[in-house]
C-alpha positions in Angstrom: 79.4 121.6 116.3 81.7 120.9 113.4 81.2 122.6 110.0 80.2 119.3 108.4 77.4 118.8 110.9 76.2 122.4 110.5 76.0 122.0 106.7 74.1 118.8 107.1 71.7 120.4 109.5 71.3 123.4 107.2 70.5 121.3 104.2 68.0 119.2 106.2 66.2 122.3 107.3 66.1 123.7 103.8 64.8 120.3 102.4 62.2 120.0 105.1 60.9 123.5 104.6 60.5 122.9 100.8 58.8 119.5 101.2 56.7 120.0 104.3 55.5 123.5 103.7 53.2 123.8 100.7 54.0 126.6 98.3 51.7 129.7 98.4 50.0 130.1 95.1 48.6 133.5 94.3 45.8 133.7 91.7 46.8 136.0 88.9 44.5 139.0 88.8 42.7 139.8 85.6 43.4 143.2 84.2 39.7 143.8 83.7 37.8 141.5 86.0 34.4 143.4 85.9 33.3 144.6 82.5 29.8 145.5 81.6 27.8 144.9 78.5 27.1 148.1 76.5 24.5 150.4 78.1 22.1 152.5 76.1 22.1 156.3 76.3 19.5 158.1 74.3 19.1 161.8 73.4 19.4 164.1 70.5 22.4 165.0 68.4 23.6 168.6 67.6 20.9 168.9 64.8 18.1 167.8 67.2 17.6 164.4 65.7 16.9 161.5 68.1 19.9 159.2 68.5 21.2 156.3 70.6 24.8 155.9 71.9 26.2 152.9 73.8 28.8 153.0 76.6 30.3 150.4 78.9 32.4 150.3 82.1 35.3 148.4 83.7 36.2 148.1 87.4 39.6 146.8 88.2 39.8 145.7 91.8 42.8 143.5 92.6 44.3 145.4 95.5 46.9 147.2 93.4 46.2 150.6 91.9 42.5 150.0 91.5 40.5 152.0 89.0 37.3 152.5 87.1 36.9 153.4 83.5 34.2 154.1 80.9 34.1 154.2 77.1 31.8 154.7 74.2 31.2 151.6 72.1 29.3 153.7 69.6 28.5 157.4 69.8 26.5 158.8 66.9 25.0 161.4 69.3 28.4 163.0 69.9 28.1 162.9 73.7 31.1 163.3 76.0 31.6 161.0 79.0 33.8 161.3 82.1 34.6 158.8 84.9 35.4 159.1 88.6 36.3 156.5 91.2 35.1 156.6 94.8 37.9 155.2 96.9 37.8 153.6 100.3 40.9 153.7 102.5 40.7 150.5 104.6 43.4 151.6 107.0 41.8 155.0 108.0 38.2 153.9 107.1 37.6 157.0 105.0 36.2 157.7 101.6 37.4 160.1 98.9 36.7 160.9 95.3 39.6 160.3 93.0 40.6 162.8 90.4 38.1 162.6 87.5 39.2 161.2 84.2 39.6 163.1 81.0 36.5 163.9 79.0 36.0 161.4 76.1 33.9 161.8 73.0 35.6 159.2 70.7 34.7 155.6 70.4 36.8 152.9 72.1 38.8 155.4 74.1 38.8 154.8 77.8 38.2 157.5 80.4 39.9 156.3 83.5 40.0 157.4 87.2 42.3 155.6 89.7 42.6 155.0 93.5 46.3 155.7 93.7 47.1 154.8 97.3 47.9 151.2 98.0 45.5 150.9 101.0 42.6 152.1 98.9 39.9 150.0 97.2 37.4 151.1 94.6 34.1 151.6 96.4 32.1 152.9 93.5 32.3 154.0 89.9 30.7 157.2 88.8 30.1 158.8 85.5 28.6 161.9 84.0 27.7 162.7 80.4 27.6 165.9 78.5 24.6 166.1 76.1 24.4 169.1 73.8 26.7 171.2 76.1 25.0 170.3 79.4 26.6 167.9 81.9 24.4 165.4 83.8 25.0 165.1 87.6 27.5 162.4 88.6 25.7 159.0 88.9 26.8 155.6 90.2 27.1 152.8 87.6 29.0 150.3 89.9 28.1 148.6 92.1 24.6 148.4 90.5 21.8 148.5 93.0 
């Protein structure tokens, strides 16, 4: 085949592939697709007065470095909160707990835990709270049952 015919065939193939094959459109993932309304946490402050703090959570699950995170939206009680992701490896079909987040007492500061392996999905979000020096057990906040 002559060079001219090869070039024509090449351009026809390229043109046909761009016209006949529809483009693949990927939906852009939201950075925070699942975010909760504030939740109530009651207790007593360090002086023993009744108080109410509010916290919320976020779960990011878009197949890339998924994570969970929690924050105080108001915290007059002075509680401390910590987050932990439960990760599911869909290749090996195993679960693991990710490294817990840092401990957060301030308002509008996120405590975040991540599933760092590409083949892992967030299976659950867990939190624990320190009230007057005593930590609650880990409890699941997402998915809500």
